[in-house]
N, C-alpha and C positions, 0 to 999 in steps of 0.2 A: 683387746676385745673383751666385753663384759661376759662373765660366766652365764651359762644358760639358766642358772637358778634364778636370776633376776627377772626372767621372763614368765615365771609362774604367776598365775592370776587367780583371784578369788571371785570372778564375776558372778558365779552362782550364789555367792553369799550376799550380794547386793543387787538392787534393782536399778536397771538402766533408767535415767530420768525420762527419756522419750517414751519408753514402754510404759512407765508408770503414769505419765501424763495422758497417754492415749486411753489407757484403761480407766483412769479416773474421770476424764472428760470425754466420755464415749460419744456424746451427742455431737461434739465438735468433729471427732474423727469420722463419724457417719456422714455428716454434712459435707465435709471436704471431698470424700471419695464419691459420694452421690453426685456432686457437682461435676467432678471429672468424668464420670460415666455419662452424664447427660450431655456434656460438651462433645464427648467422643461420638455418641450416637447421632447428634445433630450434624457433626462434620461428616460422618460416614454417609448420611443420606444425601449429601450435596456433592460428594466427590464423583468426578467422571471416571470412565473406564477406558483402558487402552491395553494393547497386547504387551508392549514393552515401554520402558520410560522414553519419553520424547525430550531430547535436550533443547529443542526450540532454538536452533542455531540461526541467527538473523541472516537472511539472504535477500539480496536485491538483484534483480535481473533486468538487463537492458536489451530490448529488441529493436533492431533497425533493419528496415527493408531496403533492398537495392534491386528492383526488378530487372531480371535478365542478366545480372552480373554473375560471373563465375566465382567459385569459392576462393580462388587466388586473388581476384580483384576485390572481393568483399573483405578478405583478410587484410590486404595492404591498405586499402583506401578507406575502410570503415572500422574494422575490428581493432586494428592496432592503434588507430587514432583515438578510439574510445579508451583502450587500455592505458595509453600514455596519459590520458586526461584524469582518470580516476585512480590510478595506482598509488598516488600520494595521499589518499584519504586515510585518516587514522582508524585503526582497529581492524584493517583487512587481514584476514588469515589466509585466504585463498582467492586467487583471481583466475577463473576458468573462462575460456571463450570457445566458440564454435562458429565457423564460417562455412555456410553451405550455399547452394544456388539461390542467389537473391536475398539471403537472410543472414544477418549477424546477430549472435547471441552472446552476451557477456554476463557472467554470473559472479557476483561478489559475495563472499562469505566473511562475516564479521565475528569478532569475539562475542561470547555469550554476555548478555546484559545490555548490549547496544540496542537502542530503539530503532527497529527497522524503518518505521515511518519517517523519523527524523533523518535517518541516513538517506532514505529514498529522496527526500526533498533536496538534500545536499547533492546527491548524485544527479538529480534532474537539473539542478542549476548548472552543474559542471558540463553535462552533455548538451544542454540547450545552446550553450555558447559555441558548440562545434559546428552548428549548421552551416556557417559560412565556409568552413574548411572542407566540407563534403563535396563530392562531385554532384552535378545536377542529376536529378532523378532519385537521389537518396531520400528516403522518407524520414520524417521526424522521429528521433529515438523515443521509444516507449519504456518507461521505468515502472517496474512492478515489484511488489514486496512478497513474492512467493518463489519457491524453487521450481522452475519448469521441468527439472529432471526428476522431481518427486513423482511417485506413482499416484494415479488418481485413487481416491478412497472408494468411489462408487462409479459404476458405468451401467448404463441401460440403453436399450434400443427403442426407438419410436417408429412404429409402422402405421400405415394409414388405411388399411383395408382396401377399399376401392380407389382411393386417391393415389396419384402418382408420387414418386419420391420427391419430385420437384415441389409439389404442394406440401408434402410433409416437411421438407426442409424449410420451406417458406414459413410455415407455422412455427417450427422450432426456432428459427433464427429471429423472427420478429415478435413472437409472443412468449413462448415457453421459456426461452433462455433468460428473458428479462425477469420473469418471476423467480427463477432459481438464483439469479445473481443477487437478489435482495435478501437471501437467507443469511442470517448471521453465521459466520464461520466459513462461508464459501468464498474462496479466493479467485477461482477461475472456472469457467464452464467452456469446454471445447466441443465443437461439433465436427464430426467426420462422417463421411458417407453422404448419400443423397445427391441431389443435383441443385446447385445454387443458381438462381436466376440472374442473368446478365444480358445487357443489350450489346450486340456486337456490330461494329462497323467494319465490314470486310472490303478492303481496298482492292481495286483493279489496277495493276501496274500500268497497263496500256492507257487507261484513262488519266492516270497521274502524269504519264509522259506526254499525252496529247495536250493536257491543260497546263503542263509545266507547274505542277503542284507537288510539294514535298509532303511526306507523311506527317512531319511536325506541324505543318500549316493546318492540316486537317484536325489534328489533336487540339491545337491552340484555338482554332475557329470554334470548335464545339465548346471548349471551356469558356470562350468569350461570348458565345451565343446563348449559353445557358446561364442567365443572370438572375440573381435574387439579391438585390442590393437596395438598401434604403436611400432615398433622395434627400428628404428633409421635411420640415414642417413650415406651414404658413399660418400665422395667427391674425385673424381679422375680427374685431368687435367681440373679443372673448372666445371666439370659436377657433379651434385648431384643426387644420387639415394636414393629414400625413400622406406623404407620397413615397412610392417605391417602384423600382423597375423589377418586374418578375417575368421571366421567360424560361422557366424550367420545363423541359419536355415531359409529357406524361405518357407517351406511347411511342412506338417505333416510327409511326408516320410523322409525328412532330419532330423527332430526332432527324429524320431524313430531310426535313425541310430547312434545317439550319444552314445559313449562308456561310460558305467558305471564302468566296471572293465576291464581295457585293458589287464591285465595279463591273464584273462580267455576269453577275447573277448566278454564279456556280453554287450549287447546294451539295450537301453530303450525298444525296442520292445520285448525283451526277458522277461521283467518283468511286462508287462501290455499292454494296448491298447492306441494308440494315436489317438485323434479325433480332427478334425477342427469343433468346436461346437459353440454354442451361449449360453449365460447365461442371465437370467433376474430375478430380485427379485421383480418386481412390474408390474402392469398393468396401462395404462393411455389411456383414451378415451376422445374425444371431440365430444359431441352430438352422442355418441354411436360408433364412428369411432375410431379404434385403431390408435394412433399417437405416435410420439416422441415429448415430451413436452419440450420446451425451457422456462426457468424461468430467467428473467433479473433482476439483482439487481444493483442499482445505487451506485456510489461512494459518500462518505461523502461530503456534500457541493454542489453537483451538483443539477440541476433543473430537477425534475422528468418529467415534460411535454416535455422539450427540449430533454432529453435523449430518451424518448419513441418515439418522433417524428423522431429523428435521426435513431433509430432502424428501424422504419417503412420505412423511405426513403431508407436506405441501403438495406433492403430486397426487396424493389420495384425495385432497380437497379441491384440486383444480379440475374443472369440467373440461374434458377433451372433446374435440369434434367427433361426430358420429363415425364409428368404425375404427377410431384410433386406439392403439394398444401399446402399453409400456411393458417391456420385458427386461427384467434385471439380469444382466449377464456377468457382472463382476462386482461383487460387494465384499471388499476386504474387511469390513467390520463384522461380518457373520462369523468367521473363525475367531475373531477377537472376543465377541460376546460368548461364543461357545467355550473358549479357553477360560475366560473369567468365571463362567458358571461352573465349569469343571473344577476350577481352583476353589470356589466357594464350597463345593461338595467335599473336596479334600480337607478343607479347613474344618468343616463340621465333623467329618469322620475322625480326623486327628483328635479333636476335642473330646469326642465320645470315647475313643480308645484310651486316651490319657485319663479320663474320668474313671474308666473301669479299672485301670492299673492302680490308681490312687485308692479306689475303693477296696481292692484286694489287699493292699498293703496296710491300710489304716483300719479296716474292719468295720468301724461304726459308721452308720449312714450320716449322722449329724457331723462328725469330724470330717468325713470325706467330703460332704457337701460344703463344709466351711472352707476346705482347701480348694476344691474345684471352683468355688466362687471367685477365686483369684484370677481365673482365666479371662472371663469377660471384663473384669475390672481392669486388669493390666493391659489387655488388648485395646481398650478404649482410648488409651493415650496415643496410639499410633495414628488413627484417623484424624485426631485433633491436630497433631503435628503435620500430617500430610496436607491438611487444609491450609495451615498457616504458610507452608512452603510452596504451595501450588502444585503438589504432586497429584497423581491419580491412583486409582486402584488398577494395578497392572500385575503381571506375573511376578515381577521382582518385589513390589511392595507387599503383595499378598503372601509371597513365600516368606517374607519376614514375619508375618503374623503366624503362619503355620509353624515355623521354627520356634517362634516365641511361646507357643502353647506348651511345648515340652520343657521350656526353660523357666517360664514364669512360675510354674508350680513348684519348682525346686526349692526356692526360698521358703515357701509356705510348708512344704513337706518337712524341711529341716526343722523349722520352728515347731510345727505340730508334732513331729516325732519326739522332739526333746521335751515338749510340754507333756505328752503322754507318758514319757519315761518318768517324769516327776510325779505324775498321778499314780503310777505303779509303785513308786517309792512311799506313797501314803500322804502326799501333800494335798491340800485343798485345791479346788479348781482355780480360784483366783491366784493363789500363791504359786501354783504350778505354772500358770501363764506368766506371771511376773519373773519367776526364777528361770524357767525354761527359755523364754524369749531373751532375757538378759544374758544368759550364758552363751548363746550362739549369736548374739548381736554382732560382735566383731567379726566372727567367721562369715556370717551372711553378708555383712558389709564388704568384707575383703573379696569374697567370691563374686559379688555383684560388680564391685568396682573393677575387678580384674577383667570381667567380660566387657564392661563399659569402656575400659581403657583400650580394648581391642577395636570395638566397633565405632566409637565416636570419632577418633582421629581420622579414620578412613574416609569419613564424609567430607573432609576438607581437601582431599586429593583432587587434582584437576584431571582434565582429559575426559574423553567419552567413556572410557572404562570406569573412571572415577565417579562419573555421574550415575552409572548403574549401581556401583557399590554404595553410593551415597543414599539412595532410596532404601536399599536393603538395611544398611547399617543404622540409619536414623530411625527407621520404623522399629527395628529390633531394640535399639537403645531406649526408645521411649517406653516400650513395654517392659523391658528389664528394670529400668529406673523406677517405674511406678510399682512393679511387683516387689521390689526391694522394700519400699516404704509400706506397701500394702501388707507384706508379711509381718513387719515389725510393729505397725501402728494401727492396722485395721483387722487383720486376722486375729491378733491378740484380743481385740474387743469382742469379736464373734465367739472366740473360744471361752472368754471369761464370762460371758453373759448367756451362752447357750446352755440350757440344762442338759445334764448327762442323760443319754438314752440307755435304757436297760437292754442289754444284748438279748435279742430274741432267738429262740431255737425252734426246731421243727415241732416240739411239744407245744410251744406257744402258738404256733399256727393252728394246731388242732383245737386249742382252747379258744382262739379267735373265731373259729367257725361257729361256736355256740353262743356268741355274744350278740346275736341279732336282736333279741328283745331289748338289751341295753342300748343298742344303736337306735332302735325306733323310739325309745324313751328320750334319748338325746335329741332326736329330731323334733319331738313334740315340745320340748323345752326351748330349743334353739330358735324356733320360728318367732317366738315372742321377744327375743332379744332385738336390739335396734338393727344389728346387722342382718338378722333374719327377716325383720320387717322390710328392710331395704331390698333384700333379695325377693321378697314377695311382690313388692311394687314392680320390680323389673320383670318378674315372671308374668304378672298381670298384663303389663304392656305388650309383652311378646304374644301372649295368648289372644288378646283382643286383636292385635294386628293380623294374626294368622287365622283365627276362627270367629272373630267378631265378639259381640257381647256374651254370646253363649260360652265362649272360651273361659269366662271367669269361673265357671263351675269346676274347671281343672284346679283352681286354687285349693279345693278341698283336699287334694292329694299332695299339697305342698309339704306339710310336715312329714308325710310318708316318704316323699322324694328325698328330703334332707336326711332322714334316718338311713335310707338305703344307700345314699351316696357316702355317708359317714362309715357305714359298715363295709362297703367295697373298698374305700380308700384305706381303712385300717387293715383290711385283709391283704391288700397288695403290699402295703408297707411292711407288714409282718413277714410276708413271703420273701420280699427283697432282703430284709434284714436277716432272716434265717439263712437264706442262701449265701448272703455276704459273710455271715459269721462262719459258716461251714468252710467256704472257700478261703477265708482269712486264716482259719486255723490250719488248713492244709498248707497255705503259703508260709505261715509262721513256722510250722514244723519243718518245712523244707529249708527255710532260711536259717533256722536255728541249727539244723544239722550241718549245712554248708558253712555257716559262720564258725561253729566250734571246730570243724575240721580245718578250716582256713587258719584259725588262730593257732591250732596245734602245729600245722605245717609251717606257718610263718616262724614260730619259735625255733624250730629246727633249722630252717633254711637261712636264718640270719647268720649262721656260722659260715655260709657259703656266699656271702654278699658279693664278694669280688667276682665270682663266677656268674652270678645273676646279672651284674652290670655288664660284664664282658659279653654275655650272650645277647643282652638287649642291644648293646652297641653293634655287635656283628649283624644282628637282624636288621637294624636301621641302615647300616652301610650297604649290606647286600641288596636291600630293597631299592635304595637310591641309585646304586650303580647298575643293577641288572634290570629292575622293573621300570624305573623312571624313564629311561630313553625309549622304551617300547610303547609308551602312551602318547598318542597324538595330541597336538595342542591347537585348539581353535578358539575363536571368541565365543561363539554359541554353537550348540550341537545342531545336527541336521534335524529339521522339523517337517513333519508331514502336515501341511496346512490344507490339503484337499484341493490345491490349485496347481496347474502345470502351465508352462509357457512353451509353445512350439514356434520356432522361428525358421522361416524358409528364405534363403538367400540365393539369388540367381545373378548371372553376369549383368553388368550395368547396361548392356545393350538390349536386354530382354524387355519386350513390351509389357505393358500392364495387363493386356488381355491374356498373354501367355502365363504370366504370374498368377492371374486370377484363376485360370483353368487348372493349374497345378495345385494351387491352394485348395480348390474345391475337392481334389482327390483326397488330400489329407483330411479335410473337413468331413468327408463322407465316411472315411475309416473311423475317425474318432467318434462320430455320432453313432456308429454301429456298435461301439463297445458298451457292455452292460455297466461298467463302472463310471461312465461319463454321464453327467447330468446336463451340461450345456457347453456349447462351443461358440466363442465370439471370434469372428474372423475379420481381420483388417488387411487390405491389400493396397499397396502404394508403390508404384514404379516396379522395381525389380525385387521387392521384398514383400513378405507376408508374415503376419503375426497372428497366432491362434491362442487365445486364452481359454483353458479347459477347466471347468469346474467339475469336481468329482463327487461321487456319492459319499455319505457319511462313512466313517472309518469301519464301523462294524459290518458294512455291506460290500467291502472291497479289500483287495490286497494293499500293502503298503506302497506309497507312491514311488519309493526308490526301487522297488522291484518291478513296478509297471513301466517305468521309463525305459529300461533296456528293451523290453518287449516292443514298445511303441517305436523305438529307434530303428529296430530291425524291420518292422512292418512298414513304416513310412519310407525308409530308404529303399525298400523293395518296390514301392509304388512309383518311385522316381528313377527306376533303372534306365529308362529311355532318355533321362536328362543327366548325363554324367557330370555336368558342371553345377548341378543343384546341390545345395548343402542344407541339411536339416539339423537344427540344434534344439534339444529338449532340456528344460530345467524345471526344478520344483519351484513354484512361485509362492508368494506370500511369506509370512513369517518375517525373519530378519532380512534387512537389505543386504544384498551380496551373498545370500546363502546359496548353497548348491555346490556341485563339483566343478563348476567353471571358475577358473582363476583369471583375473584381469590385472595385468600389469602395464605400466607405461614406460616407453622409452622416450626420453626428453633430450632435445638438442636445440641450440639457437639457429641451426641451419636445417631447413626443410629437405634440401638435397642430401645432406649427410645422413639425416634421420631416415630417409627412404632407403638408402643403401644399407645402413646398419640393421634396419628392420628386416630386410630380406635375408640378411645373414643370420639374424636371430631366429627367423622362421625356419630356416633350413636346419639349424641346430635342434629346435624343438621337435620338428617332424621326425628326427632320428632318435628321440628319447622314448624308451619303452613305457615310461609312466604317462605318456601323453597320448590320448585317443585322437585328438585333432587340435589344430592350432591355426588361427586366422589372425589377420591384422586389419585394423581400421583403414590403413593406407591401401589395402588390396582392393577396396571399393573405389574403382576409378572409372572414368568415362572418357571417351574420345572428344576432345574439344577442337573445333575448327576455328582457328584464330585468324582474323582478318588483319593483315599487315598493310597499312596505308603506305603508298610510295610518294615521298615528298616531291619528286621530280614530276610525277604525273599530276599531282594536285596543284602544282604551282600555276597560278593564273586562273584557277577555276572559281575562286571565291569561297571554296569549301575548306573546312577544317576537319581534323581528325575527329573531334568531338561531334560535329554536325553529321558526319558520315556514320559514326557509331550510334547516334540517336536515331537516324533513319533506319539502320539495320535492326536496332532493337525493336522499333515499332513494327517493322516487317515480320520479325520472327516471333518474339514473345509478346508483342503488343504493348500498348501504353494506356494508362487510365486517363479518361477524358470526362470527368464529372460523373453525373448520375441522372437517371430518369426517376421521377417521383410518381408512384402509382398508389393511390389511396393512402397517401401519407407515408409510404415506405419508399426508401431510396434504393435503387438497384444500379450497380456500376455500369459504365459505358467502357467497352474495350475496343480500341482502335488497333487493327492489325491487318496484315496482308491476307487475302483470301487463301486458305490452304491449298486450293487447286493450283495456284501458281508457284508453290514452294515445295518441290518434290525432293530436291537434293541440294548439295553444295553448289553445283554448276548453275542451278536455277537461281540461286541467291546472287551469284556474280552477274547474272544477266538483268537484274532488276535496275530500274532507272533511278537516278538521283539528279535533281535539277541543279545545274551550276549557274548561280546568279551572275557571275562575271562574264560567262560566255553566253548567257541567256539561251541555253540549250540543255538538253538532257544528256547525261553520261551514264553508262552502266557502271555497276559497282566494280566489275572486273577491270575497267579502265583506270581505276583509282588505286588498285592494290591487288594483293593475292592472298589466298588462304593457305595456312599451314596447320597440319594436324599434330596434336600433342595429347599425351595422356595426362589427365589431371584428376586429383582425388575428388570424390563427391563431397567430402567434408574435411576441413582443416581444423584441428583442435590445438589449443594452446593452454598450458597451465603455468601460471605465474610468469607469463611472457616468454615461455619456451615452447617450441613446437613439440607436440607429443603424438605418438602412435600407440594405440592400445593393442596389446597382444591378448587375444581371447584363447585361453588354454583349457581344454576339457581333459581333466585328469582321469586316468584309468582306475578301475577298482583296485584297492590295495596300494595305491600310490601314497606317498607321504602327505601329511597335512598341507594345506595351502601355504601356511607360514614356512614350514620346513622346505617345501618345494621352491618357494621364492628365494630362500637363502641359498639353496643349491644352484638355482638358476643364475643368481648373481655371481657366484663363484665361476660357473662355466662360461658365462659371457665375458667376464673379466679375463679369464685365462685365454679365451679365443680372441681377445683384443677388440671386442665389440663395445665394451664399456671403457671409457677413458675420461679425460677431463672435458671432452666435448659432448659425450653421450652418457646419460645416467639412467638408472632403472629405479622405479618406484611403483607403489600401488596406484592403480588407475582411479581409485576412489578412496578417500580418507576414511570412509565408513565401510570398506570392504572387509571380508573376514580376515584376510592376511594382514591388512593394515592395523586393524583393531587387535588382532591376536599379538602382533608385534608390540603394540602399546601395552597390552595386558601383561605380556611376558616380563617386560621391564618394570612395570608398575607393581605387578604381583610380588616380586622380590622385595621391593621397597616397602610395600604395605606389610608383608609378613615380618620383615625385620623391625619395622616401627612398632608393630603390635607386640612382638616379643619384648622389646625394650621397655615399653610402657607398662606391660604386665609385670615385668621385673621390678620397676620402680614402685608400683602399687603394693606388691607383696612385700617388698623390702620395707616400705613404710609401715605395713601392718605388723610385721614381726620385728621391726627395728634391727634388721640384720641385712648384711650384704650377701651372706652365704645361704640363708634359708630359701630365698627365691630360686636359687639354682636347683635345689631339690624339688621344688614345686613345679619347675619347668621341665623336669625329666620326662613326664608323660607326653609332652608335645611331640618330640621326634618319633615316639612310639605310635602316637595317633596319626602322624603323617605317613608313617610306614604302613599302618593298617589301612588308611584311606587309599594309598597307591595300590596296594594289593587288591582292594575291593574294586577299584576302577578297572584294573587290569583283568580281573576275573569276569567282570560284567561287560567287558568289551567297550567301555566308555572312553571319554577323552577329557583332557583338562580344558576347562573353559571358564567363562565368567561366573557361572553358577557353582562349579566345583571350587573356584577360588573363594567364593563366599563361605563354602563349607569348611575350607582349610582355616579361614580366619576364625570361624566359630570354634574349631577344635582347640585353638590356643586357650580361649577362655574356658571352654567346657572341661578340658583336660586339667587345667590348673585349678578349676573350681573344686573338683573332688579331692585333689591333693591338699588344698587349703583346709577343707573340712577335717581331713585326717590329721594334718600336722598341727592344727590349732589345738586339738585334744592332746596330742603328744606333748606340746609345750606346756599345756596346763598340768600335766602329770609329772613333768621332769622335776626332780627334787622331792617328790612325794612317794615315789616308788623306784625300784631298781630300773636301770636304763632299758634293759631288754623287756621287762614287764610293762614299762610305760608304752613301748612301741606296740606290744601285743595287745594290751588292754585298750589302747586307743583304736587299734585296728578292729578289735571285736565290737566296740561300742559304735564306731562309725560305719561298720560294714553294712548294716541295714539301711541307714539313710543314703549311703552312697549307691547301693544297689537300687534303691527306690528312685533316686534322681537320675541315675544312668538309664534305668528302664523307661522312665517317662521321656527322656531325650531320644532313646532308641526307637520307641514306637512311632515317633513322628516321621521317621524315615520310611516306614512301610507304605503309607498312602502316597508318598512322593515316588517311590520306586515302582509300585504296582499300579499307579494311575494309568488309565487308558483313554482319558479324555483328550480333547483338542490341546495341542501344544504341551502334552505331558512330558515330551522329551526334554524340555528345558529344565524341569524340576528334578528329573531322574538323577542327574549327576550330583546334585546337592544331597539327595537322599542317600546315594551310594557312599559319598564321602562321610556323611554323618554316621551311617551304620558301621562302616569299616573302621573309621577313626575312633569313635567313642567306644566301640566294642573292644578293640585292641588295647586302647589306652586304659580302659577301666580294668580289664583283666590283669594287665601287666603292672598297673599302678599299685595294685594290692601287694605286689612283691618288690617292684623296683624302688619305689620311694622309701619304704622301710629299710631295704637293703642298703641304699645309698646313705641314708641318715645314720644307720648303725655303723657302717664302715668308716665314715669320716667324722662322726660326732661323738662316738663313745669315749674317746680319749679326752675330749674337751669338757665332759659333763661329770660333775660329782656323782658318786654312786650311792652315798648314804641317803636313805629316804627321810623325808621330813615327818615330823610328828603331827602335822596338820591333817585332820580327817578329810577324806575326799568328798564325802557327802554329809551335810549337817543333818541333825535329827529332824524328822518331819513334824510339821505342826498339826494341830487337830483339824479334822475335816470340817467343811462348812456345815 
């Protein structure tokens, strides 16, 4: 190993070529940085906004209808067929499916970077070939490139004043929805509520039996009778005649006249009743008012705020029918905009506080302004990079800018402080810049590179958590990289060519008050200068615009106005500089007192270096072992977004009318609450969902304190319904947020899954950490299955499929074309008149014509009914059946990730989990799933960052040992951050992980500034004195840079705006980590260096002077 004496440097005796070039070719430097700022401002004006980073995971959804089919039939005959067909496509990461009554939904998720439109075409080609393998009655699969499980970004209700809901729905379906679907970024518009118009053919079973007609014949006759088909062309003598057959009914009367049996003259009206009717399967209200609800979903990759704004603008321009009104009930972009605006305010406040701190430390207005100018210059690099990479302004990317404010001035402070030190030694302004910047060039480069080596590699990590860290790390890296060059190549230009300002005192302020005659004289001289004349022209234009030609008389006062303005500006600047000078002197006095005391204490404490290191190590171990396990771990903190979701679940046999009445009770209570602004209610079958929008934060209590109150009150309203279940969760913010944990049990066997799910449910209900637990398989319905008897059907000419088709038409009905009214098509529904279908026995008595026997048989003569419980929905994930366990955790329960780990152990010990049944997160983007990903990724990221910082610092000092000393503050910073989180009652999450990554670079940065000066002095003075002298000289810049970093934490911690909870964890980590590491670094690093290096270093001082003689002043 080479002796440390070889590391001594004489940087301050020579000028760094880059610094010299920038100062000499100052126009080039100004032009380069001006261009960067211009590009940054242009990019910032074009960036979209979002709450959190959007990974834009490609999703393709396949919808297939099978009217009347049960979930089990849909699963086996449709869903699994589609799954088998598309599962071999390249790039699929997840294959999810859902089979419900009459509908199959298959959702494919692909790796990032796949073109969803190209994949959709490929999927469409695959599933279109399946049409022949589907049973009759299955509709053509529909392939869409959006995630149907994604929440709508905007919902609004349309009411019609005096018009009926049927008329409102008709306008919405045939006019307004077409306008909205043309808006760029809108993927899907869904209508719920209202009454959709349809023409019903209600069959009379006695007439069918009398005429020996089957329901299928009626359906087919209507389809055949409603013809709109081209015939062809005839060309004679250059003229072309076009022929077509057109017999589309336009009203109920024409539909009733369609022939069913032309040989007997039987018409539709002979077999039943034709009605122009309305149908509805749900109720929707906004603030108690029935409406037609529009739900807007965005396309992949689009910006939610821009899309919602475009929808609002389109609706504002669209003339609505008389009396129609739009009520916005759920706009998820409102809290996004509020959160981003609040973050902008935090950004400005942080910049202001950092500017004040810099001013206090540097003292002179011109020097402070020169340093503060580094903030907008360095920050301009981030928007330019965001624009190139397709990022948006969101909480994560803006947090990078807030943190960067306190970091980017560090390099400028170090350079400016060292330049000022040379000025105090008597060097000229230009020479001080050249020597001062050159001396700290390597230290600034190493400190910046150490921070860059932390944040840049993080951006290349994969996964959803890696995507979050990428936006933060790249934005911060861009700002730090530019600030490094700005401090060495542009700050030097400003300091070299900015004239020194004379320090102003309070006596100067008194003198300035008497300088008004001089100011007026300056105004009289200045107006005749070309700039003054240009100002006169502008003033004349303004006066003429405001007051007409007579306003030109005001130009007579123009010289006076210039003089008064000059006088007031001089007065304000003198006042500010006098105040700054006074505060600076107080700050310097305090710093000098503390610095000298610190140097004195350090000289004595170096004899106890071993004890200092032992105490630091004990502090770190104690913190990790005792405090660390007590801090919960989540992906994101809980966030009060001002929106709550209330879900009401009732037994599957509950009618929609009963559900609607109970939902109205909940709705009435919520609307009576003073903190509630609007309630959107949706009722369908045995379920109801209420979306509640709350008042602004300052006008109400926290949503997490309101939810328990609501839970008790709403449960009390349903005391007469013991089977009713009410679930309340905080909506908005991050997907999967709240106290409800969702996990999936998966198995290849639906029967085994059902049994194990019931066992898991019993175990959960006995857990004291669980308030309530339900399963998706508990939502079942009684299914009456018709079992054909082959012996009875023999010789009838009927098949099982023909009987099933007849029963389907009798019960749920079948589509038979459409009726065209004023160019709009309304569906025709053929079904049995409900008067004849009261129960299961009445179904068995219905007639079915047997062609072989040429007579009618009843359904009961062909088979029998069997009752069975069947789930209302069958879900599969990656071709395994899944059941979702919805677990509401009690206050004080472990975090979702920890509870899921404990649950896995309990289920395994109970024998519920084995090689046939597994447990996993219900959603790959749930809190528990992402927290698990973050826990493993966080360790990798932290270890990688430490390794890279070690390499960078090793290269800087050409040593394998020195980086170990420089990294000593890191565990101390981690310990301090953990204590801060514990005291603040926070949690470890993605934002605090960002803070921990920063601590590596920030802690090492101060140590580098110190150790670089130590190495510079080794061999020139005694070893102990080198440590003490370097500590004394670097104390002030380290305190300055630490303070600027610390102050950025206060706006993050104290912020009360929308989504301020996200940034609070980052602020707490920075405050605790930087404060602890800075205080302890002043003693731990010198102690470690003294303990282990004093035997390796020669003690005889060199005769080389530490500071050369100053040159003459400019």
